KENU-652356 format. One record per residue (C-alpha): x, y, z; residue in three letters; residue number from 1. Coordinates in Angstrom, 1 decimal. Each point is the difference from the previous one (the first is absolute). Example, Ala and Ser with C-alpha at 12.3 -4.5 7.8 and 13.67 -1.06 7.14 Angstrom:
BEGIN
<r x="12.3" y="-4.5" z="7.8" type="Ala" seq="1"/>
<r x="1.4" y="3.4" z="-0.7" type="Ser" seq="2"/>
This chain:
BEGIN
<r x="7.7" y="-54.9" z="17.4" type="Met" seq="1"/>
<r x="-0.2" y="3.8" z="-0.1" type="Lys" seq="2"/>
<r x="2.1" y="2.5" z="2.0" type="Thr" seq="3"/>
<r x="-1.1" y="3.5" z="0.6" type="Ala" seq="4"/>
<r x="0.9" y="3.0" z="2.1" type="Asn" seq="5"/>
<r x="-3.1" y="1.2" z="1.8" type="Ala" seq="6"/>
<r x="1.2" y="3.6" z="1.2" type="Asn" seq="7"/>
<r x="-3.3" y="1.6" z="-0.8" type="His" seq="8"/>
<r x="1.3" y="3.4" z="-0.1" type="Gly" seq="9"/>
<r x="2.4" y="-0.2" z="2.8" type="Ala" seq="10"/>
<r x="3.1" y="-0.3" z="-2.1" type="Glu" seq="11"/>
<r x="2.1" y="1.8" z="2.5" type="Ala" seq="12"/>
<r x="-0.3" y="-2.8" z="2.5" type="Gln" seq="13"/>
<r x="1.9" y="-3.1" z="0.0" type="Glu" seq="14"/>
<r x="-2.1" y="-3.1" z="-0.2" type="Pro" seq="15"/>
<r x="-0.5" y="-1.9" z="3.3" type="Arg" seq="16"/>
<r x="-2.3" y="-2.8" z="-0.9" type="Trp" seq="17"/>
<r x="-0.4" y="-2.9" z="-2.4" type="Leu" seq="18"/>
<r x="-3.4" y="-0.9" z="-1.2" type="Leu" seq="19"/>
<r x="-0.9" y="-3.5" z="-1.5" type="Leu" seq="20"/>
<r x="-3.4" y="0.4" z="-1.7" type="Ile" seq="21"/>
<r x="-1.0" y="-3.4" z="-1.3" type="His" seq="22"/>
<r x="-3.0" y="-2.0" z="-1.4" type="Gln" seq="23"/>
<r x="0.1" y="-3.7" z="0.7" type="Ile" seq="24"/>
<r x="-2.0" y="-2.4" z="-2.1" type="Pro" seq="25"/>
<r x="-2.9" y="-1.9" z="1.7" type="Pro" seq="26"/>
<r x="1.6" y="-3.3" z="-0.7" type="Lys" seq="27"/>
<r x="1.8" y="-1.9" z="1.5" type="Pro" seq="28"/>
<r x="-1.7" y="0.8" z="3.2" type="Ala" seq="29"/>
<r x="3.0" y="-0.5" z="2.2" type="Tyr" seq="30"/>
<r x="2.1" y="2.6" z="-1.9" type="Phe" seq="31"/>
<r x="-1.5" y="3.0" z="1.8" type="Arg" seq="32"/>
<r x="0.8" y="-1.4" z="3.4" type="Ala" seq="33"/>
<r x="3.4" y="-0.9" z="-1.2" type="Lys" seq="34"/>
<r x="0.7" y="3.6" z="-1.2" type="Val" seq="35"/>
<r x="-1.5" y="1.2" z="3.3" type="Gly" seq="36"/>
<r x="2.5" y="-2.0" z="2.1" type="Arg" seq="37"/>
<r x="3.0" y="1.0" z="-2.3" type="Arg" seq="38"/>
<r x="-0.9" y="3.7" z="0.6" type="Leu" seq="39"/>
<r x="-0.1" y="-0.6" z="3.7" type="Gln" seq="40"/>
<r x="3.3" y="-1.6" z="0.1" type="Arg" seq="41"/>
<r x="1.7" y="2.8" z="-1.8" type="Val" seq="42"/>
<r x="-1.7" y="2.5" z="2.4" type="Gly" seq="43"/>
<r x="-2.4" y="1.8" z="-2.3" type="Ala" seq="44"/>
<r x="-3.5" y="1.2" z="1.3" type="Val" seq="45"/>
<r x="-3.1" y="0.4" z="-1.8" type="Ala" seq="46"/>
<r x="-1.8" y="3.5" z="-0.5" type="Ile" seq="47"/>
<r x="-2.7" y="-1.3" z="-2.4" type="Lys" seq="48"/>
<r x="-0.9" y="-3.5" z="-1.0" type="Asn" seq="49"/>
<r x="2.4" y="0.0" z="-2.8" type="Ser" seq="50"/>
<r x="2.4" y="2.7" z="0.9" type="Val" seq="51"/>
<r x="3.1" y="-0.9" z="2.3" type="Tyr" seq="52"/>
<r x="2.8" y="2.6" z="1.2" type="Val" seq="53"/>
<r x="3.3" y="-0.5" z="1.2" type="Ala" seq="54"/>
<r x="2.7" y="2.4" z="1.0" type="Pro" seq="55"/>
<r x="2.4" y="0.8" z="-3.0" type="Leu" seq="56"/>
<r x="3.2" y="-1.8" z="0.3" type="Ser" seq="57"/>
<r x="2.1" y="-2.4" z="-2.3" type="Glu" seq="58"/>
<r x="-1.1" y="-3.0" z="2.0" type="Gln" seq="59"/>
<r x="-3.7" y="0.9" z="-0.1" type="Ser" seq="60"/>
<r x="0.3" y="0.8" z="-3.8" type="His" seq="61"/>
<r x="1.4" y="-3.5" z="-0.6" type="Glu" seq="62"/>
<r x="-2.5" y="-1.7" z="2.2" type="Asp" seq="63"/>
<r x="-3.1" y="1.7" z="-1.6" type="Leu" seq="64"/>
<r x="1.5" y="-0.8" z="-3.7" type="Gln" seq="65"/>
<r x="0.1" y="-3.6" z="1.0" type="Trp" seq="66"/>
<r x="-3.7" y="0.1" z="0.9" type="Val" seq="67"/>
<r x="-0.9" y="2.2" z="-2.9" type="Ala" seq="68"/>
<r x="1.7" y="-2.6" z="-2.3" type="Arg" seq="69"/>
<r x="-1.9" y="-2.8" z="1.6" type="Glu" seq="70"/>
<r x="-3.3" y="1.6" z="-0.3" type="Ile" seq="71"/>
<r x="0.6" y="0.8" z="-3.7" type="Val" seq="72"/>
<r x="1.2" y="-3.7" z="-0.7" type="Ser" seq="73"/>
<r x="-3.3" y="-1.2" z="1.1" type="Glu" seq="74"/>
<r x="-2.0" y="2.2" z="-2.2" type="Gly" seq="75"/>
<r x="-0.5" y="2.9" z="2.3" type="Gly" seq="76"/>
<r x="1.1" y="3.6" z="-0.3" type="Glu" seq="77"/>
<r x="2.3" y="1.9" z="2.5" type="Ala" seq="78"/>
<r x="1.3" y="3.6" z="-0.3" type="Thr" seq="79"/>
<r x="2.9" y="0.9" z="2.2" type="Leu" seq="80"/>
<r x="0.6" y="3.8" z="0.7" type="Cys" seq="81"/>
<r x="1.7" y="2.5" z="2.3" type="Lys" seq="82"/>
<r x="-2.1" y="2.5" z="1.7" type="Ala" seq="83"/>
<r x="0.7" y="3.2" z="1.9" type="Thr" seq="84"/>
<r x="-3.5" y="-0.4" z="1.9" type="Phe" seq="85"/>
<r x="-3.1" y="-2.3" z="-0.1" type="Val" seq="86"/>
<r x="-3.2" y="1.5" z="-0.7" type="Glu" seq="87"/>
<r x="-1.8" y="1.0" z="3.2" type="Gly" seq="88"/>
<r x="2.8" y="-1.1" z="2.1" type="Leu" seq="89"/>
<r x="2.8" y="1.9" z="1.7" type="Arg" seq="90"/>
<r x="3.4" y="-1.6" z="0.5" type="Asp" seq="91"/>
<r x="-0.6" y="-0.4" z="3.8" type="Asp" seq="92"/>
<r x="-3.2" y="-1.8" z="-0.7" type="Gln" seq="93"/>
<r x="1.6" y="-2.2" z="-2.5" type="Ile" seq="94"/>
<r x="2.7" y="-0.8" z="2.9" type="Glu" seq="95"/>
<r x="-2.8" y="-0.6" z="2.3" type="Ala" seq="96"/>
<r x="-1.3" y="-3.0" z="-2.2" type="Leu" seq="97"/>
<r x="3.5" y="-1.6" z="0.3" type="Phe" seq="98"/>
<r x="0.1" y="0.4" z="3.6" type="His" seq="99"/>
<r x="-3.6" y="-1.7" z="0.3" type="Val" seq="100"/>
<r x="1.1" y="-2.9" z="-2.3" type="Ala" seq="101"/>
<r x="3.4" y="-0.6" z="1.9" type="Arg" seq="102"/>
<r x="-1.7" y="0.5" z="3.4" type="Asp" seq="103"/>
<r x="-2.5" y="-2.7" z="-0.9" type="Ala" seq="104"/>
<r x="2.8" y="-2.4" z="-0.8" type="Glu" seq="105"/>
<r x="2.2" y="0.9" z="3.0" type="Tyr" seq="106"/>
<r x="-3.1" y="-0.4" z="2.1" type="Gly" seq="107"/>
<r x="-0.5" y="-3.5" z="-1.2" type="Gln" seq="108"/>
<r x="3.6" y="-1.0" z="0.9" type="Val" seq="109"/>
<r x="-0.3" y="1.9" z="3.4" type="Ala" seq="110"/>
<r x="-3.2" y="-1.9" z="0.8" type="Glu" seq="111"/>
<r x="1.3" y="-3.3" z="-0.8" type="Glu" seq="112"/>
<r x="3.2" y="0.3" z="1.9" type="Ala" seq="113"/>
<r x="-2.1" y="1.2" z="2.8" type="Arg" seq="114"/>
<r x="-2.5" y="-3.0" z="0.1" type="Glu" seq="115"/>
<r x="3.2" y="-2.4" z="-0.1" type="Ile" seq="116"/>
<r x="1.8" y="1.7" z="2.7" type="Thr" seq="117"/>
<r x="-3.2" y="0.2" z="2.2" type="Ser" seq="118"/>
<r x="0.1" y="-3.8" z="0.4" type="Asp" seq="119"/>
<r x="3.6" y="-0.1" z="1.2" type="Leu" seq="120"/>
<r x="1.7" y="0.1" z="3.4" type="Pro" seq="121"/>
<r x="2.2" y="3.1" z="0.7" type="Pro" seq="122"/>
<r x="3.0" y="-2.0" z="-1.4" type="Arg" seq="123"/>
<r x="-0.4" y="-3.3" z="-1.6" type="Leu" seq="124"/>
<r x="1.8" y="-3.1" z="1.3" type="Ala" seq="125"/>
<r x="2.8" y="-1.2" z="-2.1" type="Lys" seq="126"/>
<r x="-1.3" y="-3.4" z="-0.5" type="Asp" seq="127"/>
<r x="-3.7" y="1.2" z="-0.6" type="Asp" seq="128"/>
<r x="-1.5" y="-2.0" z="-2.7" type="Glu" seq="129"/>
<r x="-1.5" y="3.0" z="-1.6" type="Arg" seq="130"/>
<r x="3.3" y="1.9" z="-0.5" type="Arg" seq="131"/>
<r x="0.8" y="-1.5" z="-3.6" type="Glu" seq="132"/>
<r x="-3.5" y="1.1" z="-1.3" type="Gly" seq="133"/>
<r x="0.3" y="3.4" z="1.6" type="Leu" seq="134"/>
<r x="3.3" y="0.6" z="-1.6" type="Glu" seq="135"/>
<r x="-1.5" y="-0.8" z="-3.3" type="Val" seq="136"/>
<r x="-2.7" y="2.5" z="0.7" type="Asp" seq="137"/>
<r x="2.4" y="2.6" z="1.1" type="Leu" seq="138"/>
<r x="2.1" y="-0.4" z="-3.3" type="Ala" seq="139"/>
<r x="-3.2" y="0.2" z="-2.0" type="Arg" seq="140"/>
<r x="-1.1" y="3.4" z="1.8" type="Leu" seq="141"/>
<r x="3.4" y="1.4" z="-0.3" type="His" seq="142"/>
<r x="-0.2" y="-1.0" z="-3.8" type="Lys" seq="143"/>
<r x="-3.5" y="1.6" z="-0.4" type="Arg" seq="144"/>
<r x="1.0" y="3.3" z="1.8" type="Leu" seq="145"/>
<r x="3.2" y="0.4" z="-2.3" type="Thr" seq="146"/>
<r x="-2.3" y="-0.3" z="-3.0" type="Glu" seq="147"/>
<r x="-2.4" y="2.7" z="1.5" type="Ile" seq="148"/>
<r x="3.0" y="2.3" z="0.9" type="Val" seq="149"/>
<r x="1.3" y="-0.1" z="-3.6" type="Ala" seq="150"/>
<r x="-3.2" y="1.4" z="-1.4" type="Ile" seq="151"/>
<r x="-0.6" y="2.5" z="3.1" type="Asp" seq="152"/>
<r x="0.7" y="3.0" z="-2.2" type="Phe" seq="153"/>
<r x="-1.2" y="2.6" z="2.7" type="Phe" seq="154"/>
<r x="1.0" y="-1.5" z="3.3" type="Ala" seq="155"/>
<r x="-3.4" y="-1.2" z="1.2" type="Ala" seq="156"/>
<r x="-0.5" y="0.2" z="3.6" type="Ser" seq="157"/>
<r x="-1.0" y="-3.7" z="0.3" type="Gly" seq="158"/>
<r x="3.5" y="-1.3" z="-0.3" type="Arg" seq="159"/>
<r x="0.8" y="0.9" z="3.7" type="Val" seq="160"/>
<r x="-2.5" y="-2.0" z="1.3" type="Ala" seq="161"/>
<r x="0.5" y="-2.9" z="-2.3" type="Ala" seq="162"/>
<r x="3.8" y="-0.1" z="0.6" type="Glu" seq="163"/>
<r x="-0.7" y="0.2" z="3.9" type="Ser" seq="164"/>
<r x="-2.5" y="-3.0" z="0.0" type="Ala" seq="165"/>
<r x="2.6" y="-1.9" z="-2.0" type="Ile" seq="166"/>
<r x="2.9" y="1.0" z="2.5" type="Glu" seq="167"/>
<r x="-2.4" y="-1.0" z="2.9" type="Ala" seq="168"/>
<r x="-0.3" y="-3.4" z="-1.4" type="Leu" seq="169"/>
<r x="3.6" y="-0.3" z="-0.6" type="Glu" seq="170"/>
<r x="0.7" y="0.8" z="3.9" type="Arg" seq="171"/>
<r x="-2.3" y="-2.8" z="0.9" type="Arg" seq="172"/>
<r x="2.1" y="-2.5" z="-2.1" type="Leu" seq="173"/>
<r x="3.4" y="1.4" z="1.5" type="Arg" seq="174"/>
<r x="1.5" y="-2.7" z="2.1" type="Arg" seq="175"/>
<r x="1.5" y="2.3" z="2.6" type="Ser" seq="176"/>
<r x="-0.1" y="3.5" z="1.0" type="Lys" seq="177"/>
<r x="2.9" y="2.2" z="-1.2" type="Gly" seq="178"/>
<r x="1.1" y="3.6" z="-0.3" type="Pro" seq="179"/>
<r x="-2.8" y="1.0" z="-2.2" type="Glu" seq="180"/>
<r x="-2.8" y="-0.9" z="2.8" type="Ala" seq="181"/>
<r x="2.3" y="2.1" z="2.4" type="Ala" seq="182"/>
<r x="0.1" y="2.9" z="-2.4" type="Lys" seq="183"/>
<r x="-4.0" y="-0.2" z="-0.5" type="Glu" seq="184"/>
<r x="-0.6" y="0.2" z="3.7" type="Asn" seq="185"/>
<r x="2.5" y="3.0" z="0.6" type="Ala" seq="186"/>
<r x="-1.7" y="3.0" z="1.4" type="Arg" seq="187"/>
<r x="1.2" y="3.3" z="-1.6" type="Pro" seq="188"/>
<r x="0.4" y="3.3" z="2.0" type="Ser" seq="189"/>
<r x="-2.4" y="2.9" z="-1.0" type="Arg" seq="190"/>
<r x="3.0" y="2.1" z="0.7" type="Ala" seq="191"/>
<r x="2.0" y="-1.5" z="-2.8" type="Asp" seq="192"/>
<r x="-2.8" y="0.7" z="-2.5" type="Tyr" seq="193"/>
<r x="-0.6" y="3.7" z="0.7" type="Arg" seq="194"/>
<r x="0.3" y="2.5" z="-2.9" type="Gly" seq="195"/>
<r x="0.2" y="-2.6" z="-2.6" type="Arg" seq="196"/>
<r x="-1.2" y="-0.2" z="-3.6" type="Thr" seq="197"/>
<r x="-2.6" y="-2.8" z="-0.3" type="Trp" seq="198"/>
<r x="-0.2" y="-1.4" z="-3.4" type="Val" seq="199"/>
<r x="-2.8" y="-2.2" z="-1.5" type="Thr" seq="200"/>
<r x="-1.6" y="-0.7" z="-3.3" type="Arg" seq="201"/>
<r x="-1.8" y="2.8" z="-1.8" type="Lys" seq="202"/>
<r x="-3.7" y="0.0" z="-0.5" type="Asn" seq="203"/>
<r x="-0.5" y="-0.6" z="3.8" type="Val" seq="204"/>
<r x="-3.1" y="-1.8" z="1.3" type="His" seq="205"/>
<r x="-1.5" y="-1.8" z="2.9" type="Val" seq="206"/>
<r x="3.0" y="-1.4" z="2.0" type="Asp" seq="207"/>
<r x="2.6" y="2.6" z="-1.1" type="Arg" seq="208"/>
<r x="-2.5" y="3.0" z="0.8" type="Ile" seq="209"/>
<r x="-0.9" y="-1.6" z="3.5" type="Ala" seq="210"/>
<r x="3.9" y="-0.8" z="0.5" type="Ser" seq="211"/>
<r x="1.1" y="3.6" z="-0.9" type="Ala" seq="212"/>
<r x="-2.3" y="1.3" z="2.5" type="Trp" seq="213"/>
<r x="1.1" y="-2.3" z="2.7" type="Leu" seq="214"/>
<r x="3.5" y="0.8" z="-0.7" type="Ile" seq="215"/>
<r x="-0.6" y="3.9" z="0.3" type="Arg" seq="216"/>
<r x="-2.4" y="-0.5" z="2.9" type="Arg" seq="217"/>
<r x="1.8" y="-2.3" z="2.3" type="Phe" seq="218"/>
<r x="3.7" y="-0.8" z="-1.4" type="Ile" seq="219"/>
<r x="1.6" y="2.9" z="-1.8" type="Asp" seq="220"/>
<r x="-2.0" y="3.3" z="0.3" type="Pro" seq="221"/>
<r x="2.5" y="1.7" z="-2.4" type="Asp" seq="222"/>
<r x="-0.2" y="-2.7" z="-2.7" type="Ala" seq="223"/>
<r x="0.4" y="1.0" z="-3.5" type="Arg" seq="224"/>
<r x="-1.6" y="-2.5" z="-2.9" type="Phe" seq="225"/>
<r x="1.3" y="-0.8" z="-3.2" type="Ala" seq="226"/>
<r x="-1.8" y="-2.2" z="-2.7" type="Phe" seq="227"/>
<r x="1.9" y="-2.1" z="-2.4" type="Val" seq="228"/>
<r x="-0.8" y="-2.6" z="-2.7" type="Ala" seq="229"/>
<r x="0.9" y="-2.8" z="2.4" type="Gly" seq="230"/>
<r x="1.6" y="-2.6" z="-2.1" type="Gln" seq="231"/>
<r x="3.7" y="-0.1" z="0.2" type="Gly" seq="232"/>
<r x="0.1" y="3.1" z="2.5" type="Tyr" seq="233"/>
<r x="3.2" y="0.3" z="2.1" type="Arg" seq="234"/>
<r x="-0.6" y="2.1" z="3.1" type="Ser" seq="235"/>
<r x="2.6" y="2.8" z="0.7" type="Lys" seq="236"/>
<r x="1.5" y="1.2" z="3.4" type="Asp" seq="237"/>
<r x="-2.5" y="1.1" z="2.5" type="Arg" seq="238"/>
<r x="-3.1" y="-1.7" z="-2.0" type="Glu" seq="239"/>
<r x="-2.2" y="-2.6" z="1.4" type="Val" seq="240"/>
<r x="-2.0" y="-2.0" z="-2.3" type="Thr" seq="241"/>
<r x="-3.5" y="-1.4" z="0.8" type="Phe" seq="242"/>
<r x="-2.8" y="-2.0" z="-1.8" type="Asp" seq="243"/>
<r x="2.7" y="-0.9" z="-2.7" type="Met" seq="244"/>
<r x="1.7" y="-3.2" z="-1.2" type="Tyr" seq="245"/>
<r x="2.7" y="-0.5" z="2.5" type="Glu" seq="246"/>
<r x="-0.9" y="3.0" z="1.9" type="Gly" seq="247"/>
<r x="1.2" y="0.9" z="3.3" type="Asp" seq="248"/>
<r x="-3.6" y="-0.3" z="1.3" type="Phe" seq="249"/>
<r x="-2.3" y="-2.0" z="-2.1" type="Thr" seq="250"/>
<r x="-2.5" y="-2.9" z="0.3" type="His" seq="251"/>
<r x="1.1" y="-2.9" z="2.3" type="Val" seq="252"/>
<r x="-2.1" y="-3.1" z="-0.5" type="Gly" seq="253"/>
<r x="-3.5" y="1.0" z="-0.3" type="Asp" seq="254"/>
<r x="0.6" y="3.3" z="2.0" type="Ala" seq="255"/>
<r x="-0.1" y="3.1" z="-2.2" type="Cys" seq="256"/>
<r x="2.4" y="2.9" z="0.3" type="Thr" seq="257"/>
<r x="-2.2" y="1.9" z="2.3" type="Phe" seq="258"/>
<r x="-0.2" y="-3.0" z="2.4" type="Glu" seq="259"/>
<r x="3.7" y="-0.4" z="-0.4" type="Thr" seq="260"/>
<r x="1.0" y="3.6" z="1.1" type="Leu" seq="261"/>
<r x="-2.3" y="-0.2" z="2.9" type="Ile" seq="262"/>
<r x="1.6" y="-3.4" z="1.2" type="Asp" seq="263"/>
<r x="3.6" y="0.9" z="-0.8" type="Arg" seq="264"/>
<r x="0.1" y="3.6" z="1.5" type="Phe" seq="265"/>
<r x="-2.6" y="-1.3" z="2.8" type="Glu" seq="266"/>
<r x="-2.4" y="2.8" z="-0.6" type="Val" seq="267"/>
<r x="-2.6" y="-0.1" z="2.7" type="Arg" seq="268"/>
<r x="-3.0" y="2.0" z="-0.2" type="Asp" seq="269"/>
<r x="-3.9" y="-0.9" z="0.9" type="Ala" seq="270"/>
<r x="-1.4" y="0.8" z="-3.5" type="Gly" seq="271"/>
<r x="2.6" y="-1.7" z="-2.2" type="Leu" seq="272"/>
<r x="-1.1" y="-3.7" z="0.2" type="Thr" seq="273"/>
<r x="-3.3" y="0.8" z="-1.9" type="Ala" seq="274"/>
<r x="1.8" y="1.9" z="-2.5" type="Ile" seq="275"/>
<r x="2.6" y="-2.6" z="-0.6" type="Ala" seq="276"/>
<r x="-2.8" y="-2.5" z="-0.5" type="Glu" seq="277"/>
<r x="-1.8" y="2.0" z="-2.7" type="Ile" seq="278"/>
<r x="3.3" y="0.7" z="-1.8" type="Val" seq="279"/>
<r x="1.1" y="-3.7" z="0.1" type="His" seq="280"/>
<r x="-3.7" y="-1.2" z="-1.4" type="Asp" seq="281"/>
<r x="0.2" y="2.7" z="-2.9" type="Ile" seq="282"/>
<r x="3.7" y="-0.7" z="-0.8" type="Asp" seq="283"/>
<r x="0.5" y="-3.6" z="0.4" type="Val" seq="284"/>
<r x="-3.5" y="-1.0" z="-0.9" type="Lys" seq="285"/>
<r x="-0.2" y="-3.1" z="2.2" type="Asp" seq="286"/>
<r x="-3.0" y="1.0" z="1.9" type="Arg" seq="287"/>
<r x="2.1" y="-0.9" z="3.2" type="Lys" seq="288"/>
<r x="-1.7" y="2.5" z="2.2" type="Phe" seq="289"/>
<r x="-3.4" y="0.5" z="-1.8" type="Gly" seq="290"/>
<r x="-0.1" y="3.7" z="1.0" type="Arg" seq="291"/>
<r x="-3.5" y="1.2" z="-1.1" type="Ile" seq="292"/>
<r x="1.6" y="3.4" z="-0.6" type="Glu" seq="293"/>
<r x="2.5" y="-1.1" z="-2.7" type="Ala" seq="294"/>
<r x="-2.1" y="0.4" z="-2.9" type="Pro" seq="295"/>
<r x="-1.0" y="3.5" z="0.8" type="Gly" seq="296"/>
<r x="3.7" y="1.0" z="0.7" type="Val" seq="297"/>
<r x="1.1" y="-1.8" z="-3.1" type="Ala" seq="298"/>
<r x="-2.7" y="2.1" z="-2.0" type="Ala" seq="299"/>
<r x="1.4" y="3.3" z="1.4" type="Leu" seq="300"/>
<r x="3.6" y="-0.8" z="-0.6" type="Leu" seq="301"/>
<r x="-0.8" y="-0.9" z="-3.5" type="Ala" seq="302"/>
<r x="-1.8" y="3.3" z="-0.5" type="Gly" seq="303"/>
<r x="3.1" y="1.6" z="1.3" type="Ile" seq="304"/>
<r x="2.1" y="-1.8" z="-2.5" type="Ala" seq="305"/>
<r x="-2.3" y="0.9" z="-2.8" type="Leu" seq="306"/>
<r x="-0.2" y="3.6" z="0.9" type="Gly" seq="307"/>
<r x="3.7" y="0.7" z="0.6" type="Glu" seq="308"/>
<r x="2.7" y="-1.2" z="-2.1" type="Arg" seq="309"/>
<r x="2.6" y="1.8" z="2.1" type="Asp" seq="310"/>
<r x="1.4" y="-2.5" z="2.7" type="Asp" seq="311"/>
<r x="0.5" y="2.8" z="2.7" type="Glu" seq="312"/>
<r x="-3.6" y="1.1" z="-0.4" type="Ala" seq="313"/>
<r x="-1.2" y="-3.6" z="0.5" type="Arg" seq="314"/>
<r x="2.2" y="-0.2" z="3.1" type="Leu" seq="315"/>
<r x="-1.7" y="3.3" z="1.4" type="Glu" seq="316"/>
<r x="-3.4" y="-1.0" z="-0.6" type="Leu" seq="317"/>
<r x="0.4" y="-3.7" z="1.1" type="Gly" seq="318"/>
<r x="1.8" y="1.2" z="3.1" type="Gly" seq="319"/>
<r x="-3.0" y="2.2" z="0.9" type="Arg" seq="320"/>
<r x="-2.1" y="-3.1" z="-0.4" type="Met" seq="321"/>
<r x="2.2" y="-1.9" z="2.2" type="Cys" seq="322"/>
<r x="0.2" y="2.7" z="2.6" type="Asp" seq="323"/>
<r x="-3.9" y="0.0" z="0.0" type="Ala" seq="324"/>
<r x="-0.1" y="-3.9" z="0.4" type="Leu" seq="325"/>
<r x="2.7" y="0.4" z="2.9" type="Leu" seq="326"/>
<r x="-2.2" y="2.4" z="1.9" type="Ala" seq="327"/>
<r x="-3.1" y="-2.3" z="-0.7" type="Leu" seq="328"/>
<r x="1.6" y="-3.2" z="1.4" type="Tyr" seq="329"/>
<r x="1.7" y="1.6" z="2.8" type="Arg" seq="330"/>
<r x="-3.3" y="1.2" z="1.3" type="Arg" seq="331"/>
<r x="-1.5" y="-3.4" z="-0.6" type="Arg" seq="332"/>
<r x="2.7" y="-1.6" z="2.1" type="Lys" seq="333"/>
<r x="-0.5" y="2.4" z="2.9" type="Arg" seq="334"/>
<r x="-3.8" y="-0.6" z="-0.1" type="Gly" seq="335"/>
């Protein structure tokens, strides 16, 4: 196994990535699929057919070394090298590859949890014969979620929806209502949330852009926004977290953060229902409302994200889009 440093003239920069470049022998036929599964489990993503990338860390280095040794032991070739950049890709574009991979995995967990939950009553009876099997399903989903979180190096947005879907299933299995249910139903006072700093994950997209617009338009006109990595963040005094793991306002069941904010703060406006349904269909991806406008709005938001790397700029452009949609749906409602 060869090890190299692929700085390519960027010696002043510290390497951020590990590249595994490999050539796998054609036989045995199963071996290529085995390597692919191993790379997926350690969180690496493909940038070409035989080139995989992972963030530079001790754990990733150890994981990819084991994969490389296994390839060499089967007669293949493997080169593991540190890199400051990958040809043709910026760092944020590489991070986006990890977001796509992890979001797909989170999406599978969320979809399965929602499918199980959809067949259950609001609260399952203690002696329901399905309970034992459902507890097994819940434990399995928790295990799978933990595995994905362990390789979610850049806080993919899909984690929030997956966790919320599992929590919704858990609520169906609880034998009695407790303090947590009362807390969920509590209605916050808008006056208590004025002039706050609202914190969410950086690289804002659909739900966070729409939620920030809703906050500033209907809840906290003087809101300031801060953007953080997400994982392990602990809010400070006068900060409110949204669309984050264990955030103050986030996904609840199959409702996205935008819908949660509307519900909790009892925001009433003639044009918001349609916007909420569009945001839900784009963010949760369960086609619950089947809004025909969703693909077009999703494309516009994707263009905003591609054209603007700054989160404040994304909020400004996305907010103008939401203003236009609100004006449209208010007029349609009156008509």
